Backbone as numpy.savetxt, mean C-alpha at the origin, in Angstrom:
# Nx Ny Nz CAx CAy CAz Cx Cy Cz
4.80 -3.56 -16.35 4.94 -5.27 -15.98 3.89 -5.54 -14.67
3.33 -6.54 -14.38 2.61 -7.06 -13.42 3.14 -7.46 -12.38
3.36 -7.59 -10.67 4.16 -7.94 -9.80 3.85 -8.53 -8.59
4.23 -9.67 -7.92 3.21 -9.80 -7.25 3.73 -9.30 -5.79
3.21 -8.73 -5.03 3.67 -7.79 -3.70 4.05 -8.52 -2.95
4.20 -10.00 -2.47 4.96 -10.66 -1.43 6.62 -10.76 -1.97
7.02 -9.93 -3.49 8.20 -9.95 -4.51 9.08 -8.43 -3.54
7.69 -7.92 -2.87 8.31 -6.43 -3.27 8.69 -6.51 -1.36
7.53 -6.83 -0.19 7.79 -7.05 0.94 9.23 -7.53 1.41
10.09 -7.04 2.70 11.18 -7.16 2.57 11.93 -6.78 1.74
12.73 -5.73 0.62 13.36 -5.96 -0.03 13.57 -4.76 0.61
15.55 -4.31 0.11 15.91 -3.63 0.97 16.45 -1.76 0.23
16.35 -1.09 1.26 15.66 0.51 0.11 16.39 1.33 0.68
17.60 1.97 -0.47 18.86 1.97 -0.04 18.43 4.24 -0.32
19.10 5.02 0.49 18.60 6.29 0.11 19.53 6.85 -0.52
20.05 7.74 -1.45 21.02 8.61 -1.60 22.18 8.00 -1.83
22.28 8.16 0.09 23.59 7.52 0.39 23.74 6.64 1.73
23.30 5.84 0.54 23.46 4.61 1.55 22.01 3.39 2.19
22.18 2.56 2.25 20.82 1.43 2.10 20.37 2.00 4.33
19.29 2.13 4.70 18.51 2.82 5.32 17.21 1.23 5.81
17.43 0.12 5.02 16.21 -0.75 6.07 15.84 -1.47 5.02
14.45 -2.69 5.11 14.18 -2.62 4.51 12.20 -2.70 4.34
11.60 -2.94 3.47 10.01 -3.14 3.39 9.39 -3.94 3.91
8.91 -3.41 5.05 7.86 -3.28 5.71 6.74 -4.25 5.47
5.84 -3.29 5.31 4.42 -2.98 4.82 4.03 -2.10 3.73
2.68 -1.82 3.20 2.81 -1.09 2.18 0.83 -0.47 2.55
1.04 0.94 2.53 -0.12 0.98 2.77 -0.53 1.65 1.26
-2.21 1.62 0.59 -2.84 1.49 0.10 -4.19 1.95 0.11
-4.74 3.19 -0.73 -5.94 3.50 -0.60 -6.91 2.81 -1.18
-8.48 2.22 -0.19 -9.02 0.74 -1.18 -9.99 1.54 -1.12
-10.30 2.22 -2.06 -10.98 2.99 -2.98 -10.19 2.96 -4.38
-9.13 3.33 -5.19 -8.50 3.82 -5.98 -7.52 2.22 -6.39
-7.35 1.36 -5.30 -6.02 1.14 -5.18 -4.82 1.02 -5.68
-4.58 2.01 -5.19 -3.52 2.77 -5.55 -2.19 2.57 -4.08
-0.76 2.03 -4.39 -0.04 2.58 -3.01 -0.02 3.70 -2.65
0.17 3.98 -1.33 0.02 5.52 -1.48 1.77 5.87 -0.63
2.12 4.97 0.12 3.43 4.76 1.22 3.54 3.25 1.40
5.33 3.55 1.45 5.92 2.37 1.95 6.56 2.34 3.42
6.04 1.29 4.21 6.79 0.92 4.86 7.94 0.39 5.73
8.15 1.43 6.52 10.26 0.75 6.08 10.33 0.38 7.76
11.29 -0.10 7.83 11.60 -0.72 8.77 13.30 -0.41 9.11
13.40 0.27 10.01 14.61 1.13 9.75 15.62 0.66 11.70
15.07 -0.36 12.28 15.55 -0.50 13.29 17.51 -0.46 13.79
17.83 -0.89 12.78 18.85 -1.78 13.10 19.46 -0.42 11.94
18.79 0.89 11.63 19.63 1.81 11.27 19.77 3.20 12.39
18.32 3.20 12.70 18.08 4.59 14.16 17.90 4.18 14.97
18.20 4.26 16.18 17.85 3.88 17.26 16.45 4.31 18.15
16.29 5.47 17.82 14.33 6.42 18.10 13.75 5.57 17.22
13.82 4.68 16.09 12.91 4.40 15.62 12.18 3.42 14.95
11.77 2.53 15.49 11.28 1.16 14.33 11.22 1.64 12.96
10.35 2.12 12.66 9.47 2.09 11.10 9.67 3.76 10.32
9.28 4.18 9.24 9.56 4.93 8.68 8.69 4.92 7.37
7.65 6.00 6.66 6.70 5.85 5.94 7.24 6.05 4.95
7.43 6.14 3.81 7.62 6.78 2.23 6.43 7.31 1.26
6.79 8.03 1.02 5.70 8.29 0.13 6.20 8.74 -1.34
5.55 7.55 -2.03 5.59 6.80 -3.48 6.24 7.70 -4.21
5.81 9.11 -4.78 6.45 10.10 -5.17 8.28 10.16 -5.16
8.26 9.83 -3.69 9.69 9.52 -3.35 11.01 8.37 -4.05
9.33 7.81 -4.05 10.30 5.97 -4.47 11.17 6.35 -6.44
11.88 5.03 -6.41 12.38 4.58 -7.73 11.33 3.60 -8.15
11.81 2.91 -9.74 11.39 2.11 -9.83 11.73 0.47 -8.70
10.57 -0.39 -8.92 11.71 -1.46 -7.30 12.50 -2.19 -8.52
13.53 -2.56 -8.20 14.91 -3.73 -8.69 13.85 -4.69 -8.96
13.74 -5.79 -9.30 12.44 -6.82 -9.25 13.86 -7.82 -9.13
14.32 -7.96 -9.57 15.89 -9.57 -10.02 16.89 -8.87 -8.44
16.93 -7.49 -7.87 18.36 -7.83 -6.96 17.90 -7.38 -5.60
15.74 -7.14 -5.73 15.17 -7.29 -4.65 15.60 -5.79 -3.15
15.16 -4.34 -4.30 15.92 -3.70 -3.76 14.94 -2.14 -4.40
15.08 -1.04 -3.76 13.92 0.13 -4.05 15.15 1.50 -4.03
15.11 2.38 -4.78 16.14 3.69 -4.20 15.29 4.59 -4.52
15.33 5.39 -3.27 14.28 6.41 -3.32 15.29 7.95 -2.84
14.57 8.62 -3.78 15.14 10.02 -3.99 15.27 11.04 -2.63
15.66 10.80 -1.47 16.42 11.16 -0.16 17.46 10.42 0.57
17.58 11.79 1.13 19.33 10.92 2.18 19.10 10.74 2.96
19.55 10.20 3.45 19.28 9.29 5.59 18.52 10.05 5.90
19.48 11.37 5.66 19.11 12.38 6.83 17.56 13.15 6.70
17.37 13.06 5.77 15.95 13.57 4.79 14.91 12.84 5.86
15.19 10.89 5.74 14.53 10.55 6.39 14.19 10.62 7.89
15.76 10.85 7.70 15.52 10.51 9.69 15.07 11.81 10.21
14.66 12.91 9.36 14.04 14.17 10.08 12.32 14.11 9.61
11.66 13.24 9.12 10.86 12.78 8.63 10.01 12.89 9.81
8.36 13.00 9.26 7.43 12.53 10.62 7.56 11.74 10.74
6.67 11.45 12.57 6.69 10.26 12.93 5.44 9.81 12.32
5.01 8.68 12.59 3.66 8.41 11.66 3.48 6.75 12.39
2.01 6.36 12.95 1.51 5.69 13.79 1.33 4.65 12.57
1.71 3.42 12.01 1.51 2.75 11.11 0.98 1.80 11.49
0.39 1.40 13.04 -0.58 0.85 13.35 -2.17 0.62 13.34
-2.51 1.62 12.83 -3.41 2.36 12.02 -3.90 3.46 11.45
-4.92 4.13 11.05 -4.80 4.70 9.12 -4.18 6.15 9.75
-3.53 6.51 8.85 -2.75 7.55 8.96 -3.51 8.93 9.04
-3.19 10.06 9.67 -4.91 10.84 10.38 -4.27 11.97 8.74
-5.28 12.55 8.37 -5.62 14.10 7.59 -4.40 14.84 7.63
-4.41 14.74 9.20 -3.03 16.58 9.99 -1.75 15.88 9.25
-1.54 14.45 9.72 -0.17 13.54 9.31 0.11 13.80 7.61
-0.54 13.23 6.80 -0.77 12.89 5.90 -0.12 14.56 5.25
-0.79 15.39 5.58 -0.59 17.20 5.12 0.49 17.29 5.19
1.46 16.47 6.67 3.01 16.81 7.61 3.84 15.97 6.60
3.28 15.23 6.29 4.20 14.29 5.39 4.57 14.95 4.31
3.08 15.38 2.93 3.83 16.23 1.87 4.46 17.49 2.03
3.99 17.70 2.92 4.67 19.49 3.14 5.85 18.98 3.38
6.60 18.07 4.33 8.23 17.63 4.24 8.28 17.70 2.89
8.25 16.40 1.95 8.53 15.49 1.07 8.96 16.74 -0.28
7.28 17.74 0.07 6.90 18.23 -1.19 6.85 19.40 -0.77
7.25 20.75 -0.34 6.11 21.35 0.30 6.00 22.80 -0.35
5.98 22.46 -2.14 5.38 22.97 -2.82 4.64 22.12 -3.71
3.89 21.19 -3.84 3.36 20.46 -4.25 2.78 18.83 -3.76
1.13 18.89 -3.66 0.83 18.10 -3.05 0.09 16.87 -4.52
0.08 15.81 -3.50 -0.48 14.69 -4.66 -1.30 13.55 -4.34
-2.31 13.07 -5.60 -3.87 12.99 -5.09 -3.73 11.99 -6.41
-4.69 10.49 -6.17 -4.71 9.38 -7.16 -5.56 10.28 -8.11
-5.54 9.92 -9.76 -6.48 10.52 -10.69 -6.73 9.57 -11.28
-7.76 8.69 -11.06 -8.53 8.09 -11.79 -8.33 6.80 -11.83
-8.79 5.91 -11.78 -8.77 4.30 -11.35 -7.50 3.59 -11.99
-6.45 3.06 -11.33 -5.68 2.32 -12.29 -4.55 3.02 -12.62
-4.94 4.40 -12.55 -3.51 5.67 -13.01 -2.24 5.49 -11.85
-2.84 5.42 -10.90 -1.55 5.38 -9.94 -1.29 7.14 -9.77
-0.54 6.99 -7.77 -0.63 8.71 -7.55 0.34 9.14 -8.67
0.21 10.79 -9.11 0.74 11.28 -9.83 1.33 13.09 -8.73
1.94 14.26 -9.32 2.38 15.28 -8.67 1.20 16.12 -9.13
0.71 16.92 -8.59 -0.27 18.05 -9.53 0.13 18.79 -8.04
-0.31 20.26 -8.50 -0.50 21.78 -7.79 -1.26 21.81 -6.42
-0.62 21.52 -5.68 -1.31 22.41 -4.32 -2.52 22.95 -3.77
-3.03 21.96 -3.13 -4.86 22.12 -3.23 -4.60 22.75 -1.69
-5.66 23.71 -1.20 -6.17 23.73 0.55 -6.63 22.73 0.90
-6.47 21.89 1.93 -7.29 21.19 2.57 -7.90 20.93 3.93
-8.87 20.23 4.00 -8.97 20.66 5.25 -8.45 19.88 5.98
-7.65 20.42 7.90 -7.10 20.08 8.69 -7.94 19.93 9.54
-8.22 18.29 10.23 -8.63 17.46 11.25 -8.53 16.76 11.93
-7.56 17.27 13.31 -6.64 16.74 13.88 -7.34 15.08 14.49
-8.42 15.26 14.92 -9.66 13.87 15.09 -9.29 12.83 14.09
-9.81 12.61 12.91 -10.14 11.69 12.15 -8.97 11.65 10.95
-8.94 9.56 11.15 -8.54 9.43 10.19 -9.12 9.73 9.40
-8.08 8.89 8.20 -8.24 8.75 7.04 -8.76 7.19 6.66
-10.22 6.52 6.75 -11.09 5.63 7.12 -10.01 3.97 5.14
-9.55 4.98 4.59 -9.43 4.27 3.08 -7.75 4.59 3.23
-6.85 4.41 4.29 -6.01 4.14 3.99 -5.50 2.99 4.55
-5.12 2.11 4.19 -5.14 0.70 4.86 -3.91 0.20 4.34
-3.10 -0.67 4.83 -2.36 -2.18 5.48 -1.80 -3.47 4.26
-1.31 -3.54 3.62 -1.51 -5.20 2.96 -1.30 -5.94 4.02
-1.00 -5.41 4.77 -0.74 -6.69 6.20 -1.48 -6.46 6.83
-2.41 -6.01 7.04 -3.36 -5.48 8.03 -4.57 -6.84 7.04
-4.36 -7.35 5.47 -5.81 -7.95 4.74 -5.08 -9.24 4.39
-3.82 -9.57 5.47 -3.63 -10.99 5.01 -4.14 -11.78 5.19
-4.91 -12.95 4.63 -5.86 -14.30 4.68 -6.70 -13.90 5.45
-7.17 -12.12 4.67 -9.07 -12.35 4.98 -10.01 -12.86 3.63
-10.82 -13.37 4.19 -12.05 -14.27 3.72 -12.18 -13.20 2.21
-12.44 -14.09 1.37 -12.74 -13.51 -0.11 -14.35 -14.06 -0.61
-15.16 -13.28 -0.31 -16.54 -13.93 -0.67 -17.04 -13.01 -1.50
-18.01 -13.71 -2.33 -18.37 -13.52 -3.54 -20.40 -14.19 -2.95
-21.08 -13.14 -3.43 -23.06 -13.65 -3.46 -22.92 -15.04 -3.15
-22.38 -16.52 -3.22 -22.48 -17.42 -3.60 -21.40 -18.25 -2.47
-20.96 -17.18 -1.54 -20.20 -17.95 -1.42 -19.03 -17.28 -0.90
-18.02 -18.47 -0.01 -16.87 -17.72 0.21 -15.61 -18.36 -1.21
-15.00 -17.27 -1.41 -14.40 -18.12 -2.40 -12.71 -18.94 -2.30
-12.33 -18.31 -0.99 -11.00 -18.45 -0.01 -10.41 -17.69 0.21
-9.43 -17.67 0.52 -8.38 -16.59 1.52 -7.82 -15.76 0.72
-7.91 -14.55 1.36 -6.61 -13.34 0.58 -4.76 -13.91 1.01
-4.17 -14.32 -0.31 -2.92 -14.93 -0.05 -1.58 -13.14 0.00
-2.34 -12.41 -1.71 -1.61 -11.14 -1.86 -2.38 -10.65 -2.65
-1.80 -9.55 -3.31 -1.92 -8.74 -4.29 -0.78 -8.19 -5.51
-1.88 -8.02 -6.49 -0.77 -8.12 -7.74 -0.48 -6.14 -8.32
0.64 -6.26 -8.08 0.86 -4.90 -8.65 1.31 -4.41 -9.53
0.76 -3.49 -10.27 1.51 -2.53 -11.73 2.71 -1.95 -11.16
4.34 -2.32 -11.83 5.44 -2.03 -11.18 5.27 -0.36 -12.01
4.63 0.14 -12.58 4.98 1.93 -12.96 3.85 2.53 -12.05
2.44 2.03 -12.36 1.64 2.93 -11.67 0.88 2.92 -9.91
1.89 1.43 -9.66 1.68 1.37 -8.43 0.41 1.20 -7.90
-0.06 0.37 -9.15 -2.04 0.39 -8.75 -1.99 -1.50 -8.29
-2.84 -1.83 -7.33 -2.92 -2.91 -7.05 -4.01 -4.02 -7.56
-3.36 -4.49 -8.66 -5.06 -4.87 -9.97 -5.56 -5.61 -9.52
-5.09 -6.86 -8.73 -5.36 -7.81 -8.65 -4.97 -8.93 -7.39
-6.68 -9.00 -6.73 -6.15 -10.15 -5.57 -5.61 -11.48 -5.83
-4.68 -12.64 -5.34 -4.27 -13.54 -5.73 -4.96 -13.91 -4.06
-5.57 -15.37 -4.37 -6.58 -15.97 -3.85 -6.52 -17.20 -3.30
-5.99 -18.00 -2.38 -5.81 -19.53 -2.01 -7.51 -20.00 -2.12
-8.02 -20.44 -3.23 -9.29 -21.09 -3.64 -10.08 -22.13 -2.26
-11.09 -22.22 -1.98 -11.18 -23.12 -0.91 -11.55 -24.79 -1.97
-11.72 -26.07 -1.53 -11.77 -27.24 -2.37 -13.22 -26.94 -2.88
-14.50 -26.43 -3.26 -15.09 -26.13 -4.53 -14.19 -25.57 -6.05
-12.63 -25.57 -5.35 -12.28 -25.13 -6.22 -10.54 -25.89 -6.43
-10.63 -27.11 -5.88 -9.96 -27.79 -5.94 -8.67 -27.57 -5.37
-8.80 -25.98 -3.93 -7.64 -25.37 -3.61 -6.90 -25.13 -4.38
-7.43 -24.24 -5.77 -6.18 -23.66 -6.73 -5.99 -21.86 -6.07
-4.72 -21.28 -6.42 -4.61 -20.13 -6.83 -5.47 -18.69 -7.77
-5.92 -18.22 -7.66 -6.94 -17.40 -8.63 -6.83 -16.45 -8.55
-6.82 -15.19 -9.67 -6.42 -14.05 -9.44 -7.42 -13.80 -9.61
-8.13 -12.41 -8.62 -9.31 -11.33 -8.89 -9.17 -10.19 -9.11
-9.62 -9.62 -10.25 -9.55 -7.85 -10.28 -9.94 -7.07 -9.47
-9.12 -6.15 -8.00 -9.57 -5.64 -7.53 -10.91 -5.03 -7.37
-11.60 -4.48 -9.02 -12.81 -3.81 -9.01 -13.70 -4.43 -8.92
-13.76 -6.07 -8.33 -14.38 -6.24 -8.46 -15.38 -6.42 -7.01
-14.07 -5.86 -5.88 -14.37 -5.51 -4.65 -15.71 -4.35 -4.13
-17.06 -4.84 -3.95 -17.76 -4.43 -3.27 -17.76 -3.45 -2.46
-16.60 -3.42 -0.63 -16.76 -3.33 0.35 -15.41 -4.28 1.17
-14.80 -3.58 1.86 -13.95 -4.58 2.61 -14.90 -4.21 3.95
-15.32 -5.22 4.48 -15.75 -5.61 6.06 -14.00 -5.84 6.98
-14.05 -4.32 7.56 -12.65 -4.92 8.87 -12.87 -5.24 10.07
-14.38 -5.69 10.47 -14.25 -5.93 11.77 -14.64 -7.82 11.44
-15.29 -8.54 10.39 -15.27 -9.39 9.92 -14.41 -10.28 9.04
-13.25 -9.14 8.84 -11.97 -9.63 8.57 -12.67 -10.56 6.68
-13.15 -9.42 5.63 -13.93 -9.62 4.34 -13.60 -8.94 3.62
-13.13 -9.71 2.05 -13.62 -8.48 1.15 -14.42 -9.16 0.65
-15.88 -8.46 0.09 -17.15 -8.45 -0.13 -17.02 -8.53 -1.90
-17.05 -8.87 -2.70 -17.27 -8.92 -4.33 -18.73 -8.60 -4.93
-18.79 -8.30 -5.42 -19.70 -7.84 -6.49 -20.23 -8.58 -7.24
-19.99 -10.08 -7.31 -20.07 -11.24 -8.15 -20.32 -12.19 -7.52
-21.04 -13.25 -8.40 -21.66 -14.53 -7.47 -19.81 -15.79 -7.29
-19.82 -16.59 -6.80 -18.59 -17.33 -6.75 -18.50 -18.04 -8.26
-19.66 -18.62 -8.93 -19.54 -19.03 -10.44 -19.20 -18.32 -11.11
-18.97 -16.61 -10.58 -19.05 -16.14 -12.28 -17.41 -15.39 -11.74
-16.58 -15.89 -10.73 -15.77 -15.65 -10.68 -14.45 -16.24 -11.77
């Protein structure tokens, strides 16, 4: 079933042994559009940390009615998880550290467009402590980005529509401009040709009339 990402943000996050915070942000891969991590605000629980990052394989299916998500971890496991600076892309070194902490004998990758993340046997990855993953981005960062087709701007990004089973962001929810009477429209993420982070734009491979 498809759900608006706005309904996930702010949801409570429940560890095996109690509540630990709420979802503040979501990190996704901008090539596959698969959600990779939840950023959880734990400031009310942990005095020394504002946020923690949870890998999707540790997360159960969201309860959209109760607006909560259960994770397969104890609060102590979350407390001891690696620190991550969520204000910038996660480094490959840090991603490997998180993988090895939560799944010491397994790695996980995205296997095909729209299938979502699954667990696969661990592989050897090159470790570079300097290079960040330029494709790991946050939903919060893209808020209000301009959505542009070849014939001009379509409107502004409001949210994403997510498949609850695969955690795949299948559609952009866009507030169209006056050319479309300011209606909200859904645009498939597969139509996105590129993202201009400096210009705060999502560029589509279609014309405005063809969307």
